[in-house]
C-alpha positions as CSV (number, residue, x, y, z in Angstrom):
1,M,115.1,-138.7,-11.0
2,K,113.4,-137.0,-14.0
3,S,115.6,-134.2,-15.4
4,V,112.9,-131.8,-15.1
5,Y,113.0,-131.5,-11.4
6,Q,116.8,-131.4,-11.2
7,A,116.4,-128.4,-13.6
8,I,113.8,-126.7,-11.7
9,N,116.3,-127.3,-8.6
10,A,119.2,-125.8,-10.4
11,V,117.2,-122.6,-11.6
12,Q,116.0,-122.2,-7.9
13,A,119.3,-122.7,-6.5
14,D,120.7,-119.8,-8.8
15,L,117.7,-117.5,-8.0
16,A,118.3,-118.0,-4.3
17,K,121.7,-116.5,-4.7
18,S,120.4,-113.5,-6.4
19,G,116.6,-113.2,-5.9
20,I,114.6,-110.5,-7.9
21,S,114.1,-107.4,-5.8
22,K,111.0,-105.2,-5.9
23,D,112.6,-102.4,-8.1
24,S,109.5,-101.2,-9.8
25,T,106.9,-98.6,-8.2
26,N,103.4,-98.4,-8.7
27,T,103.0,-94.6,-8.4
28,F,99.4,-94.5,-8.4
29,D,98.8,-96.9,-5.4
30,N,102.2,-96.2,-4.1
31,Y,104.0,-99.7,-3.7
32,K,106.7,-101.5,-4.9
33,F,106.6,-104.6,-7.1
34,R,108.6,-107.1,-9.4
35,G,107.4,-106.7,-12.8
36,I,107.2,-109.1,-15.5
37,D,110.4,-107.8,-17.4
38,A,112.5,-108.2,-14.2
39,V,111.3,-112.0,-13.9
40,Y,112.0,-112.6,-17.5
41,N,115.4,-110.9,-17.4
42,A,116.5,-113.0,-14.4
43,L,114.6,-116.4,-15.5
44,S,115.7,-116.4,-19.3
45,P,119.5,-116.9,-18.9
46,L,118.9,-119.4,-16.1
47,L,116.3,-121.5,-18.2
48,A,118.9,-121.7,-21.1
49,K,121.7,-122.6,-18.7
50,H,120.1,-125.4,-17.0
51,G,118.2,-126.7,-20.2
52,L,114.5,-125.8,-18.7
53,C,111.6,-124.5,-21.2
54,I,108.5,-123.1,-20.0
55,L,105.5,-123.5,-22.1
56,P,102.2,-121.7,-21.5
57,R,98.6,-123.0,-22.1
58,I,95.6,-120.7,-21.5
59,L,92.8,-122.9,-20.2
60,T,90.1,-120.3,-19.6
61,R,89.6,-116.4,-20.0
62,S,87.1,-114.3,-18.6
63,S,86.4,-110.4,-19.3
64,V,84.1,-108.3,-17.3
65,E,83.3,-104.9,-18.4
66,R,82.6,-102.4,-15.5
67,E,82.3,-98.5,-15.5
68,T,84.9,-96.4,-13.7
69,A,83.9,-93.5,-11.4
70,K,84.4,-91.1,-14.5
71,G,82.1,-93.0,-16.5
72,G,84.5,-94.9,-19.0
73,A,85.1,-98.4,-19.3
74,I,87.5,-100.6,-17.5
75,F,88.0,-104.4,-18.2
76,Y,88.6,-107.0,-15.4
77,V,90.3,-109.9,-17.1
78,T,91.0,-113.4,-15.5
79,V,92.9,-116.5,-17.1
80,E,93.6,-119.7,-15.9
81,A,97.1,-121.1,-17.1
82,E,98.9,-124.0,-17.1
83,F,102.7,-123.9,-17.8
84,D,104.7,-126.9,-18.9
85,F,108.2,-127.0,-17.3
86,V,110.1,-129.4,-19.8
87,S,113.5,-130.6,-19.4
88,A,115.6,-130.2,-22.9
89,E,117.6,-133.1,-21.5
90,D,115.1,-136.0,-21.5
91,G,111.4,-134.4,-22.2
92,S,110.4,-134.9,-18.7
93,S,107.9,-132.3,-17.5
94,H,105.9,-131.1,-14.7
95,V,102.9,-128.7,-14.9
96,V,102.2,-125.7,-12.9
97,R,98.6,-124.1,-12.9
98,T,97.7,-120.6,-11.9
99,F,95.7,-117.7,-12.4
100,G,96.4,-114.2,-13.7
101,E,94.2,-111.2,-13.0
102,A,94.3,-107.7,-14.6
103,M,92.5,-104.6,-15.0
104,D,92.9,-102.3,-18.2
105,R,90.8,-99.6,-19.9
106,G,92.0,-100.6,-23.3
107,D,93.0,-103.7,-25.0
108,K,96.0,-105.0,-22.9
109,G,93.9,-106.7,-19.9
110,T,94.5,-110.1,-21.6
111,N,98.3,-109.7,-21.9
112,K,98.6,-108.3,-18.4
113,A,96.8,-111.1,-17.1
114,M,98.9,-113.7,-18.8
115,S,102.0,-111.9,-17.7
116,A,100.7,-112.2,-14.1
117,A,100.1,-115.8,-14.5
118,Y,103.4,-116.5,-15.6
119,K,105.0,-114.5,-12.9
120,Y,103.3,-116.1,-10.3
121,A,103.9,-119.7,-11.4
122,A,107.3,-118.7,-11.5
123,F,107.5,-117.3,-8.2
124,Q,105.6,-120.7,-6.9
125,A,107.9,-123.0,-8.8
126,F,111.2,-121.2,-7.9
127,A,110.1,-119.8,-4.5
128,I,111.9,-116.6,-5.8
129,P,113.1,-114.4,-3.2
130,T,113.2,-110.8,-3.3
131,E,116.7,-110.7,-2.3
132,G,119.7,-112.9,-2.5
133,D,121.8,-114.9,0.0
């Protein structure tokens, strides 16, 4: 078996024990979510522990400028991204492709969309629960 799948499984097993809870709150729309910082904080030590690298590649990006209700500009950004999950042990890899979408009134739309793509690639690849065992 390729080491990349063993590493993905090991990270998934560790995440199943702890999960990543929805600790952040969007006060504007009043809902809970798991932010990118929580995902990085949970994943980083597990990726290092199990010798798994996640390498991003942005395939496409689109940005549409729209007018807000108050007459200002807001940007809707979508990125299509691939993430190479690579085993440090033998170099075997698996590609996860996903999209990220974001809205921003300034210059952070692309960054937000890239974070969303990474977060959802991780959710899908590792089946991250909102709470542990």
